[in-house]
PDBQT receptor file of N, H, CA, C and O in Angstrom, charges set to zero:
ATOM      1  N   UNK A   1     130.035 136.484  67.982  1.00  0.00    +0.000 N 
ATOM      2  CA  UNK A   1     129.985 137.232  66.773  1.00  0.00    +0.000 C 
ATOM      3  C   UNK A   1     130.907 136.622  65.693  1.00  0.00    +0.000 C 
ATOM      4  O   UNK A   1     130.563 136.416  64.529  1.00  0.00    +0.000 OA
ATOM      5  N   UNK A   2     132.060 136.373  66.196  1.00  0.00    +0.000 N 
ATOM      6  H   UNK A   2     132.339 136.540  67.141  1.00  0.00    +0.000 HD
ATOM      7  CA  UNK A   2     133.144 135.906  65.313  1.00  0.00    +0.000 C 
ATOM      8  C   UNK A   2     132.682 134.640  64.617  1.00  0.00    +0.000 C 
ATOM      9  O   UNK A   2     132.894 134.481  63.415  1.00  0.00    +0.000 OA
ATOM     10  N   UNK A   3     132.017 133.690  65.398  1.00  0.00    +0.000 N 
ATOM     11  H   UNK A   3     131.845 133.819  66.374  1.00  0.00    +0.000 HD
ATOM     12  CA  UNK A   3     131.592 132.496  64.942  1.00  0.00    +0.000 C 
ATOM     13  C   UNK A   3     130.506 132.695  63.850  1.00  0.00    +0.000 C 
ATOM     14  O   UNK A   3     130.444 131.922  62.894  1.00  0.00    +0.000 OA
ATOM     15  N   UNK A   4     129.737 133.635  63.984  1.00  0.00    +0.000 N 
ATOM     16  H   UNK A   4     129.787 134.263  64.760  1.00  0.00    +0.000 HD
ATOM     17  CA  UNK A   4     128.749 133.869  63.049  1.00  0.00    +0.000 C 
ATOM     18  C   UNK A   4     129.398 134.458  61.687  1.00  0.00    +0.000 C 
ATOM     19  O   UNK A   4     128.871 134.195  60.606  1.00  0.00    +0.000 OA
ATOM     20  N   UNK A   5     130.411 135.160  61.762  1.00  0.00    +0.000 N 
ATOM     21  H   UNK A   5     130.840 135.373  62.640  1.00  0.00    +0.000 HD
ATOM     22  CA  UNK A   5     130.966 135.624  60.608  1.00  0.00    +0.000 C 
ATOM     23  C   UNK A   5     131.642 134.574  60.010  1.00  0.00    +0.000 C 
ATOM     24  O   UNK A   5     131.679 134.619  58.780  1.00  0.00    +0.000 OA
ATOM     25  N   UNK A   6     132.186 133.644  60.554  1.00  0.00    +0.000 N 
ATOM     26  H   UNK A   6     132.156 133.608  61.553  1.00  0.00    +0.000 HD
ATOM     27  CA  UNK A   6     132.868 132.428  60.015  1.00  0.00    +0.000 C 
ATOM     28  C   UNK A   6     131.850 131.577  59.243  1.00  0.00    +0.000 C 
ATOM     29  O   UNK A   6     132.092 131.084  58.142  1.00  0.00    +0.000 OA
ATOM     30  N   UNK A   7     130.768 131.453  59.865  1.00  0.00    +0.000 N 
ATOM     31  H   UNK A   7     130.572 131.854  60.760  1.00  0.00    +0.000 HD
ATOM     32  CA  UNK A   7     129.500 130.663  59.220  1.00  0.00    +0.000 C 
ATOM     33  C   UNK A   7     129.180 131.404  57.838  1.00  0.00    +0.000 C 
ATOM     34  O   UNK A   7     129.165 130.836  56.746  1.00  0.00    +0.000 OA
ATOM     35  N   UNK A   8     128.934 132.721  58.051  1.00  0.00    +0.000 N 
ATOM     36  H   UNK A   8     128.947 133.182  58.938  1.00  0.00    +0.000 HD
ATOM     37  CA  UNK A   8     128.537 133.337  56.814  1.00  0.00    +0.000 C 
ATOM     38  C   UNK A   8     129.671 133.271  55.644  1.00  0.00    +0.000 C 
ATOM     39  O   UNK A   8     129.366 133.186  54.455  1.00  0.00    +0.000 OA
ATOM     40  N   UNK A   9     130.770 133.311  56.031  1.00  0.00    +0.000 N 
ATOM     41  H   UNK A   9     131.018 133.380  56.997  1.00  0.00    +0.000 HD
ATOM     42  CA  UNK A   9     131.961 133.163  55.078  1.00  0.00    +0.000 C 
ATOM     43  C   UNK A   9     131.898 131.741  54.324  1.00  0.00    +0.000 C 
ATOM     44  O   UNK A   9     132.002 131.576  53.108  1.00  0.00    +0.000 OA
ATOM     45  N   UNK A  10     131.710 130.780  55.273  1.00  0.00    +0.000 N 
ATOM     46  H   UNK A  10     131.625 130.914  56.260  1.00  0.00    +0.000 HD
ATOM     47  CA  UNK A  10     131.686 129.571  54.588  1.00  0.00    +0.000 C 
ATOM     48  C   UNK A  10     130.504 129.344  53.725  1.00  0.00    +0.000 C 
ATOM     49  O   UNK A  10     130.664 128.714  52.680  1.00  0.00    +0.000 OA
ATOM     50  N   UNK A  11     129.193 129.845  54.093  1.00  0.00    +0.000 N 
ATOM     51  H   UNK A  11     129.063 130.357  54.942  1.00  0.00    +0.000 HD
ATOM     52  CA  UNK A  11     128.058 129.668  53.329  1.00  0.00    +0.000 C 
ATOM     53  C   UNK A  11     128.258 130.471  52.089  1.00  0.00    +0.000 C 
ATOM     54  O   UNK A  11     127.772 130.005  51.058  1.00  0.00    +0.000 OA
ATOM     55  N   UNK A  12     128.946 131.692  52.022  1.00  0.00    +0.000 N 
ATOM     56  H   UNK A  12     129.341 132.070  52.859  1.00  0.00    +0.000 HD
ATOM     57  CA  UNK A  12     129.091 132.555  51.039  1.00  0.00    +0.000 C 
ATOM     58  C   UNK A  12     130.050 131.857  49.859  1.00  0.00    +0.000 C 
ATOM     59  O   UNK A  12     129.870 132.103  48.666  1.00  0.00    +0.000 OA
ATOM     60  N   UNK A  13     130.930 131.092  50.270  1.00  0.00    +0.000 N 
ATOM     61  H   UNK A  13     131.076 130.892  51.238  1.00  0.00    +0.000 HD
ATOM     62  CA  UNK A  13     131.803 130.382  49.415  1.00  0.00    +0.000 C 
ATOM     63  C   UNK A  13     131.052 129.348  48.508  1.00  0.00    +0.000 C 
ATOM     64  O   UNK A  13     131.394 129.108  47.350  1.00  0.00    +0.000 OA
ATOM     65  N   UNK A  14     130.104 128.819  49.081  1.00  0.00    +0.000 N 
ATOM     66  H   UNK A  14     129.826 129.014  50.022  1.00  0.00    +0.000 HD
ATOM     67  CA  UNK A  14     129.397 127.536  48.376  1.00  0.00    +0.000 C 
ATOM     68  C   UNK A  14     129.978 126.479  48.155  1.00  0.00    +0.000 C 
ATOM     69  O   UNK A  14     129.559 125.731  47.272  1.00  0.00    +0.000 OA
ATOM     70  N   UNK A  15     131.160 126.147  48.958  1.00  0.00    +0.000 N 
ATOM     71  H   UNK A  15     131.500 126.756  49.675  1.00  0.00    +0.000 HD
ATOM     72  CA  UNK A  15     131.972 124.935  48.512  1.00  0.00    +0.000 C 
ATOM     73  C   UNK A  15     131.691 123.843  49.683  1.00  0.00    +0.000 C 
ATOM     74  O   UNK A  15     132.578 123.076  50.056  1.00  0.00    +0.000 OA
ATOM     75  N   UNK A  16     130.522 123.839  50.170  1.00  0.00    +0.000 N 
ATOM     76  H   UNK A  16     129.801 124.462  49.867  1.00  0.00    +0.000 HD
ATOM     77  CA  UNK A  16     130.267 122.914  51.079  1.00  0.00    +0.000 C 
ATOM     78  C   UNK A  16     129.172 122.051  50.876  1.00  0.00    +0.000 C 
ATOM     79  O   UNK A  16     128.327 122.597  50.168  1.00  0.00    +0.000 OA
ATOM     80  N   UNK A  17     128.827 120.772  51.270  1.00  0.00    +0.000 N 
ATOM     81  H   UNK A  17     129.514 120.329  51.845  1.00  0.00    +0.000 HD
ATOM     82  CA  UNK A  17     127.686 120.035  50.830  1.00  0.00    +0.000 C 
ATOM     83  C   UNK A  17     126.531 120.669  51.455  1.00  0.00    +0.000 C 
ATOM     84  O   UNK A  17     126.616 121.422  52.425  1.00  0.00    +0.000 OA
ATOM     85  N   UNK A  18     125.388 120.322  50.836  1.00  0.00    +0.000 N 
ATOM     86  H   UNK A  18     125.319 119.710  50.048  1.00  0.00    +0.000 HD
ATOM     87  CA  UNK A  18     124.163 120.915  51.135  1.00  0.00    +0.000 C 
ATOM     88  C   UNK A  18     123.728 120.634  52.650  1.00  0.00    +0.000 C 
ATOM     89  O   UNK A  18     123.215 121.523  53.330  1.00  0.00    +0.000 OA
ATOM     90  N   UNK A  19     123.937 119.489  53.082  1.00  0.00    +0.000 N 
ATOM     91  H   UNK A  19     124.354 118.766  52.530  1.00  0.00    +0.000 HD
ATOM     92  CA  UNK A  19     123.777 118.964  54.459  1.00  0.00    +0.000 C 
ATOM     93  C   UNK A  19     124.596 119.811  55.514  1.00  0.00    +0.000 C 
ATOM     94  O   UNK A  19     124.117 120.139  56.600  1.00  0.00    +0.000 OA
ATOM     95  N   UNK A  20     125.780 120.111  55.129  1.00  0.00    +0.000 N 
ATOM     96  H   UNK A  20     126.170 119.844  54.247  1.00  0.00    +0.000 HD
ATOM     97  CA  UNK A  20     126.602 120.871  55.989  1.00  0.00    +0.000 C 
ATOM     98  C   UNK A  20     126.087 122.428  56.002  1.00  0.00    +0.000 C 
ATOM     99  O   UNK A  20     126.054 123.098  57.034  1.00  0.00    +0.000 OA
ATOM    100  N   UNK A  21     125.707 122.891  54.766  1.00  0.00    +0.000 N 
ATOM    101  H   UNK A  21     125.734 122.347  53.927  1.00  0.00    +0.000 HD
ATOM    102  CA  UNK A  21     125.243 124.323  54.619  1.00  0.00    +0.000 C 
ATOM    103  C   UNK A  21     124.072 124.395  55.592  1.00  0.00    +0.000 C 
ATOM    104  O   UNK A  21     123.948 125.311  56.406  1.00  0.00    +0.000 OA
ATOM    105  N   UNK A  22     123.258 123.423  55.470  1.00  0.00    +0.000 N 
ATOM    106  H   UNK A  22     123.358 122.680  54.809  1.00  0.00    +0.000 HD
ATOM    107  CA  UNK A  22     121.891 123.583  56.322  1.00  0.00    +0.000 C 
ATOM    108  C   UNK A  22     122.287 123.603  57.815  1.00  0.00    +0.000 C 
ATOM    109  O   UNK A  22     121.676 124.332  58.596  1.00  0.00    +0.000 OA
ATOM    110  N   UNK A  23     123.319 122.799  58.229  1.00  0.00    +0.000 N 
ATOM    111  H   UNK A  23     123.816 122.207  57.595  1.00  0.00    +0.000 HD
ATOM    112  CA  UNK A  23     123.544 122.701  59.661  1.00  0.00    +0.000 C 
ATOM    113  C   UNK A  23     124.194 123.959  60.000  1.00  0.00    +0.000 C 
ATOM    114  O   UNK A  23     123.895 124.456  61.086  1.00  0.00    +0.000 OA
ATOM    115  N   UNK A  24     125.100 124.607  59.193  1.00  0.00    +0.000 N 
ATOM    116  H   UNK A  24     125.343 124.204  58.311  1.00  0.00    +0.000 HD
ATOM    117  CA  UNK A  24     125.759 125.828  59.399  1.00  0.00    +0.000 C 
ATOM    118  C   UNK A  24     124.649 127.063  59.562  1.00  0.00    +0.000 C 
ATOM    119  O   UNK A  24     124.690 127.870  60.490  1.00  0.00    +0.000 OA
ATOM    120  N   UNK A  25     123.765 127.070  58.622  1.00  0.00    +0.000 N 
ATOM    121  H   UNK A  25     123.732 126.414  57.867  1.00  0.00    +0.000 HD
ATOM    122  CA  UNK A  25     122.684 127.997  58.637  1.00  0.00    +0.000 C 
ATOM    123  C   UNK A  25     121.914 127.958  59.924  1.00  0.00    +0.000 C 
ATOM    124  O   UNK A  25     121.584 128.992  60.504  1.00  0.00    +0.000 OA
ATOM    125  N   UNK A  26     121.606 126.645  60.406  1.00  0.00    +0.000 N 
ATOM    126  H   UNK A  26     121.874 125.805  59.935  1.00  0.00    +0.000 HD
ATOM    127  CA  UNK A  26     120.865 126.461  61.722  1.00  0.00    +0.000 C 
ATOM    128  C   UNK A  26     121.640 126.999  62.886  1.00  0.00    +0.000 C 
ATOM    129  O   UNK A  26     121.081 127.587  63.812  1.00  0.00    +0.000 OA
ATOM    130  N   UNK A  27     123.002 126.783  62.830  1.00  0.00    +0.000 N 
ATOM    131  H   UNK A  27     123.457 126.305  62.079  1.00  0.00    +0.000 HD
ATOM    132  CA  UNK A  27     123.722 127.378  63.880  1.00  0.00    +0.000 C 
ATOM    133  C   UNK A  27     123.722 128.742  63.851  1.00  0.00    +0.000 C 
ATOM    134  O   UNK A  27     123.621 129.335  64.925  1.00  0.00    +0.000 OA
ATOM    135  N   UNK A  28     123.822 129.410  62.747  1.00  0.00    +0.000 N 
ATOM    136  H   UNK A  28     123.903 128.929  61.874  1.00  0.00    +0.000 HD
ATOM    137  CA  UNK A  28     123.892 130.851  62.509  1.00  0.00    +0.000 C 
ATOM    138  C   UNK A  28     122.596 131.515  62.989  1.00  0.00    +0.000 C 
ATOM    139  O   UNK A  28     122.603 132.588  63.593  1.00  0.00    +0.000 OA
ATOM    140  N   UNK A  29     121.586 130.893  62.722  1.00  0.00    +0.000 N 
ATOM    141  H   UNK A  29     121.581 130.021  62.231  1.00  0.00    +0.000 HD
ATOM    142  CA  UNK A  29     120.194 131.465  63.243  1.00  0.00    +0.000 C 
ATOM    143  C   UNK A  29     120.212 131.457  64.730  1.00  0.00    +0.000 C 
ATOM    144  O   UNK A  29     119.857 132.464  65.343  1.00  0.00    +0.000 OA
ATOM    145  N   UNK A  30     120.584 130.439  65.316  1.00  0.00    +0.000 N 
ATOM    146  H   UNK A  30     120.873 129.621  64.819  1.00  0.00    +0.000 HD
ATOM    147  CA  UNK A  30     120.689 130.394  66.712  1.00  0.00    +0.000 C 
ATOM    148  C   UNK A  30     121.728 131.477  67.352  1.00  0.00    +0.000 C 
ATOM    149  O   UNK A  30     121.427 132.144  68.342  1.00  0.00    +0.000 OA
ATOM    150  N   UNK A  31     122.824 131.567  66.769  1.00  0.00    +0.000 N 
ATOM    151  H   UNK A  31     123.068 131.025  65.965  1.00  0.00    +0.000 HD
ATOM    152  CA  UNK A  31     123.879 132.502  67.247  1.00  0.00    +0.000 C 
ATOM    153  C   UNK A  31     123.261 134.005  67.124  1.00  0.00    +0.000 C 
ATOM    154  O   UNK A  31     123.417 134.877  67.979  1.00  0.00    +0.000 OA
ATOM    155  N   UNK A  32     122.581 134.143  65.989  1.00  0.00    +0.000 N 
ATOM    156  H   UNK A  32     122.455 133.435  65.295  1.00  0.00    +0.000 HD
ATOM    157  CA  UNK A  32     121.956 135.551  65.641  1.00  0.00    +0.000 C 
ATOM    158  C   UNK A  32     120.907 135.880  66.635  1.00  0.00    +0.000 C 
ATOM    159  O   UNK A  32     120.825 137.015  67.106  1.00  0.00    +0.000 OA
ATOM    160  N   UNK A  33     120.035 134.841  66.995  1.00  0.00    +0.000 N 
ATOM    161  H   UNK A  33     120.101 133.920  66.612  1.00  0.00    +0.000 HD
ATOM    162  CA  UNK A  33     118.994 135.042  68.003  1.00  0.00    +0.000 C 
ATOM    163  C   UNK A  33     119.685 135.254  69.411  1.00  0.00    +0.000 C 
ATOM    164  O   UNK A  33     119.188 136.101  70.153  1.00  0.00    +0.000 OA
ATOM    165  N   UNK A  34     120.724 134.592  69.805  1.00  0.00    +0.000 N 
ATOM    166  H   UNK A  34     121.128 133.903  69.202  1.00  0.00    +0.000 HD
ATOM    167  CA  UNK A  34     121.330 134.755  70.900  1.00  0.00    +0.000 C 
ATOM    168  C   UNK A  34     121.939 136.181  71.074  1.00  0.00    +0.000 C 
ATOM    169  O   UNK A  34     121.873 136.791  72.140  1.00  0.00    +0.000 OA
ATOM    170  N   UNK A  35     122.538 136.668  69.945  1.00  0.00    +0.000 N 
ATOM    171  H   UNK A  35     122.591 136.172  69.078  1.00  0.00    +0.000 HD
ATOM    172  CA  UNK A  35     123.185 137.993  69.971  1.00  0.00    +0.000 C 
ATOM    173  C   UNK A  35     122.037 138.999  70.109  1.00  0.00    +0.000 C 
ATOM    174  O   UNK A  35     122.177 139.997  70.816  1.00  0.00    +0.000 OA
ATOM    175  N   UNK A  36     120.881 138.743  69.428  1.00  0.00    +0.000 N 
ATOM    176  H   UNK A  36     120.767 137.933  68.854  1.00  0.00    +0.000 HD
ATOM    177  CA  UNK A  36     119.768 139.834  69.564  1.00  0.00    +0.000 C 
ATOM    178  C   UNK A  36     119.213 139.905  70.866  1.00  0.00    +0.000 C 
ATOM    179  O   UNK A  36     118.768 140.970  71.293  1.00  0.00    +0.000 OA
ATOM    180  N   UNK A  37     119.201 138.726  71.618  1.00  0.00    +0.000 N 
ATOM    181  H   UNK A  37     119.563 137.860  71.271  1.00  0.00    +0.000 HD
ATOM    182  CA  UNK A  37     118.720 138.711  73.006  1.00  0.00    +0.000 C 
ATOM    183  C   UNK A  37     119.691 139.548  73.867  1.00  0.00    +0.000 C 
ATOM    184  O   UNK A  37     119.243 140.393  74.643  1.00  0.00    +0.000 OA
ATOM    185  N   UNK A  38     120.967 139.331  73.744  1.00  0.00    +0.000 N 
ATOM    186  H   UNK A  38     121.330 138.645  73.114  1.00  0.00    +0.000 HD
ATOM    187  CA  UNK A  38     121.877 139.959  74.493  1.00  0.00    +0.000 C 
ATOM    188  C   UNK A  38     121.792 141.414  74.279  1.00  0.00    +0.000 C 
ATOM    189  O   UNK A  38     121.738 142.136  75.274  1.00  0.00    +0.000 OA
ATOM    190  N   UNK A  39     121.771 141.957  73.033  1.00  0.00    +0.000 N 
ATOM    191  H   UNK A  39     121.815 141.370  72.225  1.00  0.00    +0.000 HD
ATOM    192  CA  UNK A  39     121.514 143.268  72.736  1.00  0.00    +0.000 C 
ATOM    193  C   UNK A  39     120.226 143.844  73.420  1.00  0.00    +0.000 C 
ATOM    194  O   UNK A  39     120.259 144.886  74.075  1.00  0.00    +0.000 OA
ATOM    195  N   UNK A  40     119.210 143.181  73.248  1.00  0.00    +0.000 N 
ATOM    196  H   UNK A  40     119.184 142.334  72.717  1.00  0.00    +0.000 HD
ATOM    197  CA  UNK A  40     117.931 143.589  73.946  1.00  0.00    +0.000 C 
ATOM    198  C   UNK A  40     118.043 143.871  75.351  1.00  0.00    +0.000 C 
ATOM    199  O   UNK A  40     117.475 144.838  75.857  1.00  0.00    +0.000 OA
ATOM    200  N   UNK A  41     118.836 142.972  76.074  1.00  0.00    +0.000 N 
ATOM    201  H   UNK A  41     119.298 142.187  75.662  1.00  0.00    +0.000 HD
ATOM    202  CA  UNK A  41     119.183 142.810  77.667  1.00  0.00    +0.000 C 
ATOM    203  C   UNK A  41     119.904 144.079  77.931  1.00  0.00    +0.000 C 
ATOM    204  O   UNK A  41     119.463 144.833  78.798  1.00  0.00    +0.000 OA
ATOM    205  N   UNK A  42     121.031 144.401  77.228  1.00  0.00    +0.000 N 
ATOM    206  H   UNK A  42     121.389 143.789  76.523  1.00  0.00    +0.000 HD
ATOM    207  CA  UNK A  42     121.778 145.533  77.238  1.00  0.00    +0.000 C 
ATOM    208  C   UNK A  42     121.088 146.839  77.133  1.00  0.00    +0.000 C 
ATOM    209  O   UNK A  42     121.291 147.818  77.850  1.00  0.00    +0.000 OA
ATOM    210  N   UNK A  43     120.175 146.727  76.071  1.00  0.00    +0.000 N 
ATOM    211  H   UNK A  43     120.010 145.931  75.488  1.00  0.00    +0.000 HD
ATOM    212  CA  UNK A  43     119.281 148.023  75.870  1.00  0.00    +0.000 C 
ATOM    213  C   UNK A  43     118.512 148.223  77.103  1.00  0.00    +0.000 C 
ATOM    214  O   UNK A  43     118.470 149.333  77.634  1.00  0.00    +0.000 OA
ATOM    215  N   UNK A  44     117.869 147.150  77.610  1.00  0.00    +0.000 N 
ATOM    216  H   UNK A  44     117.903 146.248  77.179  1.00  0.00    +0.000 HD
ATOM    217  CA  UNK A  44     116.846 147.307  78.742  1.00  0.00    +0.000 C 
ATOM    218  C   UNK A  44     117.649 147.713  79.848  1.00  0.00    +0.000 C 
ATOM    219  O   UNK A  44     117.113 148.561  80.563  1.00  0.00    +0.000 OA
ATOM    220  N   UNK A  45     118.760 147.347  80.174  1.00  0.00    +0.000 N 
ATOM    221  H   UNK A  45     119.196 146.658  79.594  1.00  0.00    +0.000 HD
ATOM    222  CA  UNK A  45     119.656 147.754  81.354  1.00  0.00    +0.000 C 
ATOM    223  C   UNK A  45     119.894 149.214  81.197  1.00  0.00    +0.000 C 
ATOM    224  O   UNK A  45     119.661 149.983  82.129  1.00  0.00    +0.000 OA
ATOM    225  N   UNK A  46     120.370 149.639  79.999  1.00  0.00    +0.000 N 
ATOM    226  H   UNK A  46     120.559 149.014  79.241  1.00  0.00    +0.000 HD
ATOM    227  CA  UNK A  46     120.621 151.130  79.743  1.00  0.00    +0.000 C 
ATOM    228  C   UNK A  46     119.500 152.014  80.108  1.00  0.00    +0.000 C 
ATOM    229  O   UNK A  46     119.613 153.032  80.791  1.00  0.00    +0.000 OA
ATOM    230  N   UNK A  47     118.236 151.476  79.521  1.00  0.00    +0.000 N 
ATOM    231  H   UNK A  47     118.144 150.649  78.966  1.00  0.00    +0.000 HD
ATOM    232  CA  UNK A  47     117.098 152.272  79.552  1.00  0.00    +0.000 C 
ATOM    233  C   UNK A  47     116.675 152.339  81.132  1.00  0.00    +0.000 C 
ATOM    234  O   UNK A  47     116.246 153.413  81.555  1.00  0.00    +0.000 OA
ATOM    235  N   UNK A  48     116.772 151.349  81.912  1.00  0.00    +0.000 N 
ATOM    236  H   UNK A  48     117.120 150.477  81.568  1.00  0.00    +0.000 HD
ATOM    237  CA  UNK A  48     116.438 151.230  83.267  1.00  0.00    +0.000 C 
ATOM    238  C   UNK A  48     117.199 152.124  83.996  1.00  0.00    +0.000 C 
ATOM    239  O   UNK A  48     116.691 152.720  84.946  1.00  0.00    +0.000 OA
ATOM    240  N   UNK A  49     118.529 152.322  83.625  1.00  0.00    +0.000 N 
ATOM    241  H   UNK A  49     118.942 151.838  82.853  1.00  0.00    +0.000 HD
ATOM    242  CA  UNK A  49     119.484 153.060  84.493  1.00  0.00    +0.000 C 
ATOM    243  C   UNK A  49     119.163 154.727  84.336  1.00  0.00    +0.000 C 
ATOM    244  O   UNK A  49     119.455 155.509  85.240  1.00  0.00    +0.000 OA
ATOM    245  N   UNK A  50     118.596 155.113  83.213  1.00  0.00    +0.000 N 
ATOM    246  H   UNK A  50     118.359 154.478  82.478  1.00  0.00    +0.000 HD
ATOM    247  CA  UNK A  50     118.271 156.395  82.968  1.00  0.00    +0.000 C 
ATOM    248  C   UNK A  50     117.268 157.027  83.966  1.00  0.00    +0.000 C 
ATOM    249  O   UNK A  50     116.910 158.196  83.825  1.00  0.00    +0.000 OA
TER     250      UNK A  50
């Protein structure tokens, strides 16, 4: 999550080259998807325990 926040911060500044911005954006999308998957897994575990 911290890495995702760093990426967002860098993109918001707008002081990086377009090529680097695209790379950071791609990394951010992957991290976001990974986080979403982890949250869904946690939610499923909680639901199954009830």
